[in-house]
C-alpha positions as CSV (number, residue, x, y, z in Angstrom):
1,X,3.2,-229.4,68.2
2,X,0.6,-226.6,67.1
3,X,1.5,-224.3,69.9
4,X,5.2,-224.4,69.6
5,X,5.1,-221.4,67.3
6,X,3.5,-219.1,69.8
7,X,5.8,-220.2,72.6
8,X,8.9,-219.7,70.6
9,X,7.7,-216.2,69.4
10,X,6.8,-215.0,72.9
11,X,10.3,-216.2,74.1
12,X,11.9,-214.3,71.2
13,X,10.0,-211.2,71.9
14,X,11.3,-211.3,75.6
15,X,15.0,-212.3,74.8
16,X,15.7,-212.0,70.8
17,X,19.6,-212.5,71.3
18,X,19.3,-215.6,73.7
19,X,16.4,-217.4,71.5
20,X,17.8,-216.2,68.1
21,X,15.0,-217.4,66.1
22,X,11.2,-216.3,66.1
23,X,10.1,-220.0,65.3
24,X,11.0,-223.5,65.9
25,X,13.1,-225.3,63.6
26,X,11.4,-227.2,60.8
27,X,11.5,-230.8,59.7
28,X,14.0,-230.4,57.0
29,X,16.5,-228.9,59.4
30,X,15.9,-231.6,62.2
31,X,16.3,-234.3,59.6
32,X,19.8,-232.7,58.6
33,X,21.2,-231.9,62.0
34,X,20.3,-235.6,63.1
35,X,21.3,-237.3,59.9
36,X,24.6,-239.0,61.1
37,X,23.3,-240.0,64.3
38,X,21.7,-243.3,65.4
39,X,21.1,-245.7,68.2
40,X,24.8,-246.7,68.2
41,X,26.0,-243.1,68.7
42,X,25.7,-243.5,72.2
43,X,24.9,-240.6,74.8
44,X,23.7,-237.2,73.1
45,X,24.1,-233.8,74.5
46,X,21.7,-231.5,73.0
47,X,22.1,-227.7,73.6
48,X,19.4,-225.3,73.5
49,X,16.5,-227.8,72.7
50,X,13.7,-225.3,72.8
51,X,10.6,-227.2,72.0
52,X,12.3,-230.2,71.1
53,X,12.2,-230.3,67.1
54,X,15.6,-232.1,67.2
55,X,14.8,-234.3,70.4
56,X,12.0,-235.9,68.7
57,X,13.8,-236.6,65.6
58,X,16.8,-238.3,67.7
59,X,14.3,-240.3,69.4
60,X,13.0,-241.3,65.9
61,X,16.7,-242.1,65.0
62,X,16.4,-244.7,67.9
63,X,18.4,-242.9,70.7
64,X,17.3,-244.0,73.7
65,X,15.5,-241.3,76.2
66,X,18.0,-242.2,79.0
67,X,21.0,-241.4,76.4
68,X,19.6,-237.6,76.1
69,X,20.9,-235.0,78.1
70,X,19.0,-231.5,77.2
71,X,20.7,-228.1,78.4
72,X,18.1,-225.4,78.1
73,X,18.6,-221.7,79.7
74,X,15.0,-220.7,78.8
75,X,12.7,-221.3,81.6
76,X,9.7,-221.0,79.4
77,X,10.9,-224.4,77.6
78,X,12.0,-226.5,80.8
79,X,8.3,-227.5,81.7
80,X,7.6,-228.2,78.2
81,X,10.8,-230.4,77.7
82,X,10.2,-232.3,81.1
83,X,6.6,-232.9,80.1
84,X,7.5,-234.1,76.7
85,X,10.8,-236.1,77.3
86,X,10.3,-237.6,80.7
87,X,12.8,-240.2,80.1
88,X,15.6,-237.8,79.2
89,X,17.7,-235.8,81.7
90,X,16.5,-232.0,81.5
91,X,18.9,-229.6,82.9
92,X,18.2,-225.7,83.5
93,X,21.4,-224.1,82.7
94,X,23.7,-221.9,80.8
95,X,25.5,-223.9,78.3
96,X,28.6,-221.6,79.0
97,X,28.7,-223.5,82.2
98,X,29.9,-226.5,80.6
99,X,33.4,-226.0,81.4
100,X,32.7,-225.9,85.1
101,X,29.9,-228.7,85.7
102,X,30.6,-232.2,85.5
103,X,27.7,-233.9,83.6
104,X,29.2,-237.2,82.9
105,X,31.7,-239.8,84.3
106,X,34.5,-239.4,81.8
107,X,33.9,-238.4,78.0
108,X,31.2,-241.1,76.7
109,X,29.2,-238.6,74.3
110,X,29.1,-239.7,70.9
111,X,27.4,-236.4,69.4
112,X,26.6,-232.9,70.5
113,X,23.7,-231.5,68.8
114,X,23.4,-227.7,69.2
115,X,20.5,-225.3,68.5
116,X,22.4,-222.2,70.3
117,X,22.5,-218.9,68.4
118,X,26.0,-218.9,68.5
119,X,26.4,-215.7,66.1
120,X,24.5,-213.9,68.7
121,X,27.2,-214.5,71.2
122,X,30.7,-213.3,72.3
123,X,33.5,-215.2,71.3
124,X,34.5,-215.8,75.1
125,X,31.1,-217.3,75.5
126,X,31.3,-219.4,72.3
127,X,35.0,-220.6,73.5
128,X,33.1,-221.9,76.7
129,X,30.4,-223.5,75.2
130,X,32.2,-225.5,72.5
131,X,35.4,-226.3,74.8
132,X,33.0,-227.7,77.5
133,X,31.0,-229.7,75.1
134,X,34.1,-231.3,73.7
135,X,35.3,-232.2,77.2
136,X,32.4,-234.8,77.3
137,X,32.9,-236.0,73.6
138,X,34.8,-239.3,73.2
139,X,37.4,-239.6,70.3
140,X,35.6,-239.8,67.0
141,X,32.5,-238.0,68.2
142,X,31.2,-234.8,66.7
143,X,29.6,-231.5,67.4
144,X,26.6,-230.4,65.1
145,X,25.6,-226.8,64.7
146,X,23.2,-225.0,62.6
147,X,23.1,-221.5,61.2
148,X,21.1,-219.3,59.2
149,X,24.5,-217.6,58.1
150,X,26.6,-218.4,55.0
151,X,29.4,-219.7,56.6
152,X,30.3,-221.6,59.8
153,X,29.1,-219.6,62.7
154,X,32.3,-220.5,64.9
155,X,35.3,-218.2,63.7
156,X,38.7,-219.8,62.4
157,X,40.6,-218.5,65.0
158,X,38.5,-219.9,67.6
159,X,38.4,-223.5,65.8
160,X,42.2,-223.2,65.7
161,X,42.6,-222.6,69.3
162,X,40.4,-225.2,70.2
163,X,42.0,-227.7,67.9
164,X,39.0,-228.3,65.8
165,X,37.8,-228.4,62.1
166,X,34.5,-227.7,60.7
167,X,32.9,-229.3,57.5
168,X,29.5,-228.4,55.9
169,X,27.2,-231.2,56.2
170,X,24.7,-229.8,53.9
171,X,21.9,-227.1,53.5
172,X,18.3,-227.2,54.4
173,X,16.8,-225.1,52.0
174,X,13.3,-226.2,52.9
175,X,13.8,-224.7,56.1
176,X,12.2,-221.3,57.0
177,X,14.6,-219.4,56.8
178,X,17.1,-221.8,55.1
179,X,19.7,-223.3,57.1
180,X,23.0,-225.0,57.3
181,X,24.6,-227.8,59.5
182,X,28.3,-227.8,60.1
183,X,30.1,-230.6,61.7
184,X,32.8,-230.1,64.2
185,X,35.4,-232.6,64.9
186,X,38.9,-232.7,66.7
187,X,42.0,-232.2,64.4
188,X,44.4,-235.2,64.1
189,X,47.2,-234.8,66.7
190,X,50.4,-234.4,65.3
191,X,52.9,-237.0,66.3
192,X,56.8,-236.8,66.8
193,X,58.4,-240.2,66.0
194,X,62.1,-240.5,67.1
195,X,64.0,-242.8,64.8
196,X,66.0,-245.8,66.7
197,X,69.5,-245.0,67.5
198,X,71.6,-247.0,64.7
199,X,74.6,-249.1,66.2
200,X,77.6,-247.2,66.1
201,X,80.1,-248.1,63.2
202,X,83.6,-247.4,62.4
203,X,82.8,-246.1,58.9
204,X,84.8,-243.0,58.1
205,X,83.3,-239.8,56.9
206,X,83.7,-239.1,53.4
207,X,84.2,-235.4,52.6
208,X,81.0,-233.8,51.1
209,X,78.9,-236.4,52.9
210,X,75.6,-235.4,55.1
211,X,77.2,-234.7,58.6
212,X,73.5,-234.7,59.9
213,X,73.2,-238.5,58.7
214,X,71.9,-240.7,61.6
215,X,70.1,-237.7,63.6
216,X,66.5,-238.1,64.9
217,X,63.9,-236.9,62.3
218,X,60.6,-235.5,63.3
219,X,57.3,-237.0,61.0
220,X,54.5,-234.8,61.2
């Protein structure tokens, strides 16, 4: 992909906040962000694929082209993606519209791979993108996001609001510039279990005994 740098650089010049980087992601970052994905992961939703650095690696991991849905807002990259990945579904749209569009029947997606510059976006848009993506993610699925920053690009209050948790997968120090990848997953749901009502007995209360005995208890 010898001309990818020029394409990326020109797109960055025209819209630096939208593109977020002056060069496509390198092999080290592509290896890292796709490391936990395989042919058995199922449908993959990729956000902001750009020139397809992560997409190529996903195919090498065994993901079928027909299991790839690529969401790209940059018109400069659309024709390139369609030409390079003819078997994939390539959609020209803003990822913030994931909350209103229905891309799948149900929630079959095993992983979301994001190359979007979330640090450049307002909080409301980040919420729309992440919550919209998770509406398609099946239980146990994950959202992978890279960043050039020192911490997770999604603020803790946003994670709390969406019921998500973030974990550092690793850092790609050989990428230029160095980058980190975070895995977002749903937090375990708290379950309220009501104890079965015990049969009534005629045992008299003893002074000083626990008057709350026998009541239902909540287990987190």
